[in-house]
C-alpha positions in Angstrom: 112.8 116.3 111.2 114.7 117.5 108.5 116.0 114.4 105.9 119.5 113.6 106.1 119.4 113.6 102.5 117.9 116.7 101.3 116.5 116.5 97.2 116.1 119.4 95.0 112.5 118.2 93.5 110.9 119.5 90.5 107.1 118.8 90.7 105.5 119.7 87.1 101.9 120.9 88.1 100.4 123.2 90.8 97.2 121.8 91.2 95.7 119.9 94.5 97.9 116.6 93.8 100.9 118.8 93.1 101.2 121.3 96.1 100.0 118.7 98.2 103.8 117.2 97.1 105.3 120.3 97.1 104.0 120.7 101.2 105.0 116.7 102.5 108.4 117.3 100.6 109.1 120.4 101.6 108.3 120.2 105.7 110.9 116.9 105.3 113.5 119.6 104.4 114.1 118.9 100.8 114.2 121.8 97.9 111.2 122.0 95.6 109.9 124.1 92.8 106.5 123.9 91.7 106.1 124.3 88.0 102.6 125.8 87.1 101.8 126.6 83.3 98.9 129.1 84.0 99.4 132.6 85.1 99.0 132.2 88.8 98.0 129.4 91.1 94.2 128.5 91.6 92.0 125.9 91.0 89.1 125.5 88.5 86.0 123.5 89.6 83.5 123.4 92.3 82.7 121.3 95.3 84.7 118.1 96.0 84.2 115.5 99.0 86.4 114.4 101.5 86.1 111.3 102.8 87.4 110.1 106.0 90.8 108.4 104.1 91.1 112.4 103.3 90.6 113.5 106.7 93.2 110.9 108.3 95.7 112.5 105.9 95.2 115.8 107.0 95.6 114.8 110.5 99.0 113.3 109.4 99.9 116.4 107.7 98.6 118.9 110.6 96.1 120.9 108.6 92.7 119.5 109.8 92.3 122.9 111.5 92.8 125.1 108.4 90.6 122.7 106.2 87.6 122.4 109.1 87.5 126.7 109.0 86.4 126.2 105.2 84.8 122.7 104.5 81.5 121.6 105.6 80.2 118.3 107.1 77.0 116.8 106.1 74.9 114.6 108.3 74.3 112.8 105.7 75.0 111.0 102.2 71.8 110.0 100.6 70.7 108.7 97.2 66.7 109.5 95.5 65.7 108.0 92.3 65.5 111.3 90.2 62.2 110.1 88.1 59.7 108.9 91.2 61.3 110.9 94.0 61.4 107.7 96.3 64.6 107.3 98.7 67.4 104.8 97.5 69.6 104.9 100.9 70.8 107.6 103.2 73.8 107.0 105.1 74.0 109.2 108.7 77.7 110.8 108.8 78.6 112.9 111.6 79.5 111.1 114.8 78.4 107.8 112.9 81.4 108.3 110.2 83.7 109.5 113.7 82.5 105.9 114.9 83.4 103.6 112.5 86.5 105.0 111.2 87.8 107.9 113.4 87.3 110.7 111.1 84.6 112.5 109.1 83.5 113.3 106.3 83.1 116.8 104.9 82.3 118.6 101.5 85.0 121.8 100.8 85.0 124.0 97.8 87.9 123.2 95.5 89.2 126.3 95.4 89.6 126.5 99.3 91.6 123.2 99.5 93.8 124.5 97.0 94.6 127.4 99.1 95.3 125.5 102.5 98.0 123.6 100.5 99.3 127.2 98.6 99.2 128.6 101.9 101.1 125.6 103.5 103.9 125.9 100.7 104.2 129.9 101.0 104.9 129.2 104.6 108.2 126.7 103.9 111.2 129.0 102.9 112.6 125.7 101.0 109.4 125.8 98.4 109.5 128.0 95.7 106.3 128.6 93.4 106.8 129.6 89.8 103.9 130.4 87.4 103.8 130.4 83.7 106.1 127.8 83.4 105.3 125.0 80.9 106.8 121.6 81.3 107.7 120.6 77.5 109.5 117.3 78.4 112.1 116.0 80.4 115.6 114.3 79.8 117.6 112.1 82.8 121.1 110.7 83.7 122.5 109.2 86.6 122.5 112.5 88.1 119.4 114.4 87.8 116.8 115.6 85.7 116.9 118.2 82.9 113.4 119.7 82.4 112.5 121.8 78.9 110.2 124.4 79.4 108.3 126.3 76.9 109.0 129.5 75.3 106.3 132.2 76.9 105.8 135.8 76.1 109.0 137.3 76.4 110.8 134.5 77.7 112.7 132.1 75.6 112.9 128.6 75.9 114.9 127.1 78.9 116.0 124.3 81.0 116.1 123.5 84.7 118.0 121.1 86.5 117.4 119.2 89.6 117.6 115.6 91.3 114.1 114.3 90.7 110.8 115.2 88.9 107.1 114.6 90.4 104.5 114.9 87.2 101.5 116.0 88.9 100.2 117.7 85.3 96.8 116.1 85.4 94.6 114.1 82.7 96.4 115.3 79.9 99.7 114.7 81.2 103.2 115.7 79.5 105.3 113.5 82.0 102.9 110.7 81.3 103.7 110.9 77.9 107.4 110.2 78.4 106.8 107.2 81.0 103.9 105.6 80.1 103.0 106.1 76.7 99.6 105.3 76.4 97.9 107.8 74.4 95.0 110.2 74.9 92.7 109.1 78.1 89.6 107.3 77.8 86.6 109.1 77.4 83.6 107.7 79.2 80.6 109.5 77.5 79.7 111.0 80.6 79.7 114.8 80.6 79.6 117.4 83.7 77.8 120.2 83.9 78.4 122.2 87.5 77.2 125.2 89.1 77.5 127.2 92.5 74.9 129.0 94.0 74.7 131.5 97.0 72.5 129.9 99.6 70.4 133.1 99.6 69.6 131.8 95.9 68.5 128.5 97.2 64.5 127.9 98.4 64.5 126.7 101.6 61.9 123.7 100.1 65.0 122.9 97.8 67.8 123.4 100.6 69.4 120.2 102.0 72.6 119.8 104.4 72.8 116.0 103.2 75.3 115.2 99.9 72.2 114.2 98.0 72.4 112.4 94.7 69.4 111.8 92.7 70.0 108.7 90.1 68.6 108.2 87.1 68.9 106.2 83.3 72.2 107.6 82.2 72.1 110.9 84.0 72.2 111.8 88.0 72.1 115.2 89.8 74.2 115.6 93.3 73.9 118.6 95.5 74.9 119.8 98.7 76.4 123.0 100.7 80.1 124.4 100.2 82.1 127.1 102.5 80.2 126.0 106.0 77.0 126.4 104.4 77.3 129.7 102.7 77.1 127.9 99.2 75.2 125.4 97.6 77.0 123.0 94.8 74.9 121.1 92.1 76.7 118.8 89.4 74.6 117.3 86.7 75.9 114.7 84.9 74.5 112.3 81.4 75.0 110.7 79.1 76.3 112.7 75.6 78.4 112.5 72.4 78.7 116.3 72.7 81.8 117.4 74.7 85.0 119.9 74.6 88.3 118.7 76.3 88.8 120.3 79.0 87.5 121.9 82.6 85.7 125.2 81.8 83.9 124.8 79.1 80.1 126.4 79.2 77.2 124.1 78.6 74.6 123.9 76.4 71.3 124.3 79.0 68.8 123.1 76.2 70.6 119.6 76.3 70.7 119.7 80.3 67.2 120.6 79.9 66.3 117.7 77.8 68.5 115.1 79.6 66.5 115.9 83.1 62.7 116.5 81.7 61.4 113.6 83.2 62.8 114.3 86.7 60.9 114.9 89.7 59.6 118.6 89.8 62.0 120.0 92.8 65.1 118.5 90.0 63.8 120.4 87.5 63.1 123.3 89.3 67.1 123.3 90.9 68.0 122.9 87.5 66.5 126.1 86.7 68.1 128.3 89.1 71.3 128.1 87.5 71.5 131.1 84.3 75.2 129.7 83.6 76.9 125.8 83.5 80.6 125.1 83.2 80.9 121.8 81.6 83.4 119.3 81.3 83.9 115.5 80.2 84.6 112.8 82.2 87.7 110.9 81.5 90.2 108.4 82.8 92.2 105.4 82.0 93.0 101.9 82.3 94.9 101.6 85.7 98.8 100.6 85.0 101.1 99.1 87.2 104.2 101.3 86.7 104.2 105.3 86.5 107.7 105.5 87.3 111.0 106.0 85.2 114.4 106.0 87.1 114.2 109.7 88.5 110.3 110.5 87.3 107.4 109.3 88.7 103.7 110.8 88.2 101.3 111.5 91.0 97.5 112.0 91.4 95.6 111.6 88.0 98.8 111.9 85.5 99.2 108.4 87.6 95.3 107.1 88.0 93.0 109.2 86.6 89.7 108.3 87.9 85.7 109.4 87.1 84.2 111.3 90.1 81.6 108.7 91.1 83.1 107.6 94.7 84.9 111.9 94.7 88.2 110.3 95.5 90.2 112.3 92.8 92.0 114.6 94.9 91.9 112.4 98.1 93.9 109.8 96.3 96.0 112.4 95.1 97.0 113.6 98.7 97.5 110.4 99.6 100.1 110.0 96.8 102.0 112.8 98.4 102.3 111.6 101.3 103.1 108.0 100.5 105.6 109.5 98.2 107.3 111.5 101.1 107.6 108.4 103.5 109.0 106.5 100.7 111.9 109.1 99.8 112.2 109.9 103.8 113.3 105.6 103.7 115.5 105.5 100.6 118.5 107.1 101.9 119.2 109.4 98.8 117.8 106.8 96.3 115.3 108.4 94.4 114.7 105.8 91.8 114.2 103.3 94.5 111.8 105.5 96.6 109.6 106.0 93.1 109.4 102.2 92.6 108.3 101.8 96.3 106.3 104.6 96.3 103.9 103.3 92.9 104.1 99.6 94.5 102.5 100.8 97.9 99.9 102.9 95.6 98.8 101.2 92.3 96.7 98.6 93.6 94.7 100.7 95.7 94.6 103.5 93.3 93.2 101.2 90.7 90.4 99.9 93.0 89.5 103.0 93.2 89.6 103.6 89.5 87.4 100.6 88.8 85.1 101.0 91.5 84.5 104.3 90.4 83.5 103.5 87.1 80.6 100.8 88.7 78.8 103.2 90.4 78.2 105.4 87.8 76.5 102.6 86.4 74.6 101.8 89.8 73.8 105.7 89.8 72.5 106.1 86.2 70.9 102.2 86.4 67.8 101.5 84.2 64.9 98.8 83.6 65.9 95.9 86.0 68.9 97.2 87.2 67.7 100.1 88.4 64.8 98.3 90.4 67.6 95.9 91.9 69.7 98.7 93.1 66.7 100.4 94.6 65.9 97.1 96.2 69.3 96.1 97.5 70.0 99.3 99.3 66.2 99.8 100.8 66.7 96.8 102.0 69.6 97.5 103.9 71.0 94.0 103.5 74.0 94.5 101.0 77.0 96.5 101.5 76.1 99.1 99.2 76.8 102.8 99.3 78.6 104.0 102.5 79.4 100.6 104.0 80.4 99.0 100.7 83.6 101.2 100.8 85.3 100.9 104.2 88.1 99.4 102.7 88.7 102.8 100.7 87.4 105.0 103.7 89.8 103.1 106.2 92.6 104.5 104.5 96.3 104.0 104.7 98.7 104.4 107.8 102.0 105.7 105.1 104.3 105.8 108.7 103.9 102.0 108.7 104.6 101.0 105.1 108.3 101.5 104.2 109.3 100.2 107.9 
């Protein structure tokens, strides 16, 4: 149903979160302009996991089939000890996840999920997609927001006017600098190396349909299939003082090999199959209660960046987009009120995910007595560990009931 108060909304950032917001708001009848600083819309990265809470949002948005066409649905979610090979825990997914939550657990190539949202936005005539457009800063008054756009090759600096601004410009958000002003992100000391193999390049004895994590002292490797099982995603994480800011830096394979020198043979064999690794530094921020200022708000990593240990970064951004759409739908054109209601509905949930992700990083990388306790508790099945301990997260949200 089209809104009675159509707005001109500006979205800074054309990643998954920004496009999800554009799709949600565009299909509600608002005029949306997405501003992407790169020369083309696209995603850097490898695989991401999609918990039942995210599939609940896909269902709400009517894109479940489009996602399912390119996703993979693993039969289980497991953790092994990287040094001994012993099974720490395995949780069945498939029908078990459906029975518990009403929605499945899947994995997807980040670029494929981005394409689903990009195609959905392209199908809406009131969504404008602009590339090579970098937002430098903003100013606002009682009537709207004015963006200062950076000059680009052959184009002078420009301004752009809209009713409101949504900052979905990621971890290093320029919009956040003005809204929150809390400086640089918190560097965790962990770095991740990521790579994707074709199925035919993975020997049968190393292939697993499960999402499988090998946890060790300050290290872990996680792997799972992608794109209907045609690809194999690997992410190796370890503590390091060496890193470059960004998502697209080539890694040091010598350091990677050194960090996993004590791993079981199958892990070392998998790592050896990769000739080139891309590396990124893992960062987050302290949770904040306020990420809005009048007609400006933040979404996704710009609002609540989190470590990857719960695989919820993209999912929480999509939840943000849906909740933001509901908040705007019930504010009678008052975007400042909508943005306040949106963050009030989101900050405790996203803050809990941020903090729990840090804790799970400690679990995965445990050593000594911590490692023994982890293995004992998980293997005993008497603790609310792993998948079961995250029911609060996987149950998801019902945004339709939040503001009505």
